[in-house]
C-alpha positions in Angstrom: -0.2 -0.3 0.0 1.2 3.4 -0.8 0.0 6.4 1.1 0.3 9.7 -0.1 -0.8 13.4 0.8 -4.3 12.6 0.3 -6.5 10.8 2.6 -6.1 6.6 2.2 -9.9 5.6 2.5 -10.8 1.3 3.6 -13.9 0.3 2.0 -15.2 -2.7 1.1 -14.2 -4.4 -2.4 -16.5 -4.6 -5.3 -19.4 -3.0 -2.8 -20.9 0.2 -3.0 -21.3 1.1 1.4 -18.6 2.2 4.0 -16.4 0.0 5.8 -18.8 -0.1 9.3 -16.2 -1.2 11.1 -12.1 -2.2 10.9 -12.7 -5.3 12.6 -15.3 -6.7 9.8 -14.3 -9.6 8.1 -14.6 -8.6 4.4 -11.8 -8.0 1.9 -11.2 -4.4 1.8 -9.2 -2.4 -0.9 -7.1 1.3 0.1 -8.1 4.2 -2.1 -6.7 7.4 -2.1 -9.9 10.2 -1.9 -9.1 11.6 -5.0 -10.1 8.3 -6.7 -13.6 7.8 -5.3 -16.8 9.3 -4.2 -18.1 10.4 -0.9 -21.4 8.4 -0.1 -24.2 10.3 0.0 -25.9 11.7 3.4 -22.6 12.1 5.5 -21.9 8.1 5.9 -18.8 7.6 8.2 -15.9 6.4 6.6 -12.6 4.2 7.8 -9.1 5.6 6.5 -6.0 5.2 7.1 -3.3 7.8 8.4 0.5 7.6 8.2 2.1 8.0 11.1 5.9 9.5 12.0 7.8 9.4 14.8 10.0 12.3 15.2 11.6 15.6 17.3 9.9 18.5 17.6 9.9 21.5 19.5 7.3 22.9 21.7 5.9 26.3 20.8 3.2 26.5 23.4 4.4 29.1 26.1 5.2 27.2 29.0 3.0 29.2 31.5 0.4 28.1 29.1 0.7 24.2 29.2 -1.9 23.8 32.2 -4.6 25.6 30.5 -4.4 23.8 26.8 -6.2 21.1 26.2 -4.1 21.5 22.9 0.0 22.5 22.5 1.3 23.7 19.4 4.8 22.0 17.9 6.9 21.9 15.1 8.8 19.0 13.9 12.5 19.3 13.8 14.2 18.8 10.4 18.0 17.9 10.1 20.5 20.9 8.4 22.3 17.0 7.0 19.2 16.4 4.8 18.5 19.5 3.1 21.7 20.7 1.2 19.9 24.1 -0.1 19.9 26.0 3.7 23.0 27.5 4.0 23.9 27.2 7.7 25.5 31.3 7.8 21.9 32.1 7.0 20.0 30.0 9.0 21.6 30.9 12.4 22.0 34.5 10.8 19.6 37.2 13.4 20.1 39.9 11.2 19.7 37.9 7.5 18.2 34.7 8.2 15.1 33.1 6.4 12.0 34.2 7.4 10.2 31.1 8.0 13.1 28.9 9.2 14.9 28.8 12.9 18.0 26.7 13.6 18.7 24.8 16.5 22.4 23.9 17.1 23.5 20.1 17.4 22.8 18.9 21.1 25.6 15.7 21.0 24.1 12.6 22.0 20.8 14.0 22.0 20.1 15.5 18.3 21.3 16.9 15.1 22.0 20.3 14.1 18.5 21.0 12.6 15.7 24.1 12.1 11.9 24.3 11.8 9.9 25.3 9.3 7.0 27.7 11.0 4.9 26.2 8.0 5.2 22.8 9.9 3.4 24.3 12.9 0.8 21.9 14.1 -1.8 21.7 17.1 -1.9 18.3 19.0 -4.0 17.0 22.2 -2.0 17.6 25.0 -3.4 14.6 27.2 -0.8 12.1 25.9 2.2 14.4 26.6 1.1 15.3 30.1 2.2 11.7 31.4 5.9 11.9 29.7 7.5 14.9 31.0 10.7 12.8 30.4 9.6 13.2 26.5 11.3 17.1 26.8 15.1 16.6 26.4 16.2 20.0 26.3 15.7 24.0 26.6 16.4 26.7 24.3 18.4 29.5 26.0 16.6 32.6 27.4 18.6 34.5 24.6 17.5 32.0 21.8 13.7 31.8 23.6 13.8 36.1 23.1 14.7 35.5 19.0 12.0 32.7 18.9 9.6 34.9 19.7 10.5 37.8 17.4 11.0 35.7 14.4 8.0 33.6 14.7 5.8 36.7 15.6 7.2 38.6 12.2 6.3 35.4 11.0 2.7 35.9 11.9 2.1 39.1 12.1 4.4 41.7 10.9 5.1 45.0 12.3 5.1 47.6 9.1 6.9 51.0 8.6 8.4 52.7 6.2 11.5 52.0 4.4 14.3 54.3 3.2 13.0 54.2 -0.3 9.1 54.8 0.4 7.7 58.2 0.6 5.5 58.8 4.1 1.9 59.6 3.1 1.6 61.9 6.7 3.6 64.3 8.0 4.7 63.8 11.8 7.4 62.1 13.7 8.6 58.9 13.0 10.7 56.4 15.0 12.7 53.6 13.6 11.0 50.4 15.1 14.1 48.3 14.7 15.6 50.4 17.8 12.7 50.0 19.8 14.4 46.3 21.0 17.5 48.2 22.6 19.0 50.7 25.3 21.5 53.4 25.1 20.8 53.5 21.5 20.8 57.7 20.7 17.0 58.8 20.4 15.7 57.7 16.6 12.3 60.5 16.0 12.5 62.2 13.5 10.0 64.7 11.7 8.8 64.2 8.0 7.0 65.6 5.5 4.0 63.6 3.4 6.3 62.8 0.5 10.0 62.5 2.6 11.6 59.5 2.4 12.7 58.3 6.1 16.4 58.4 6.9 18.7 55.3 6.6 19.1 54.3 10.4 22.6 54.2 11.8 21.9 51.8 14.7 20.5 49.4 12.1 22.4 49.4 9.9 25.5 49.2 12.6 23.9 45.7 13.2 23.3 45.2 9.2 19.0 45.6 9.9 17.2 47.5 7.3 15.0 50.8 9.0 11.4 50.3 9.4 9.9 53.9 10.2 6.3 54.0 12.0 4.2 57.0 12.6 3.9 58.0 16.2 1.2 59.0 17.9 0.7 62.2 20.9 0.2 60.9 24.3 -1.3 63.0 26.4 1.7 63.8 28.4 3.8 63.9 25.0 6.1 67.2 25.6 6.3 69.3 22.4 9.1 69.0 19.9 11.2 70.8 17.1 9.5 69.3 13.9 13.8 69.4 12.4 13.8 66.8 9.9 17.2 64.3 9.5 20.1 65.6 8.3 20.8 64.8 4.7 23.2 62.5 3.8 26.8 63.3 2.4 25.5 62.2 -1.3 22.7 64.8 -0.8 24.8 67.0 0.4 26.8 67.3 -2.4 24.3 67.4 -5.1 23.5 71.0 -3.4 26.6 71.8 -3.4 26.9 70.9 -7.0 23.0 72.8 -8.0 21.9 69.2 -9.2 19.6 69.1 -6.0 17.8 71.8 -3.4 16.4 71.4 -0.4 11.9 70.6 0.0 10.0 73.8 1.4 8.3 73.2 4.2 4.7 72.6 5.0 
């Protein structure tokens, strides 16, 4: 019997009816759901499901495990079996794959692996509650934070203006990438509608793309001067040569 990605049905041979039970003493045939027609009136059928035992990463937050009937898992894939994947890109914290998360080898436990966020599945949690020893490794605090950020971007990406895009609304903007780090110079800039955001020096230092988000006024916001960002060296050179000139204010 060959099992493909479709549902494999178990039906009696030469009979146009569903199998009543897997214990029924009749000759049966295994057929793909694409090769047969479903019975009317929602008749219940027997089917075969391929099962693969594999290592997987638990994606449900630990603090939510006790109250959840279903846990989220992502099966591990061996890096060795996917030669098209570049290790340097897989483990990069700035230019990595958008849908993959790399996991270094754990000697004697599992080889270097990765998870694909598209493989995320929901599984009943009851069987795993009785076998806590099935947990064989934990991510470091730093890796957990990186996974959280990467998975969040995969599921719901925060949006901002790139340096090559023109903003649509005049106002104060802040680089989203800088919000993750402390001790950095203020990145707030004022942009008029139609302006291009500057390249963020902080993000450029870690080879990360700038993404500028429009800020809104808080009731405790202090007044700020509407000073546009300083032009780049290239722009200043063009102005000295008379090839361009500053835009007029609002």
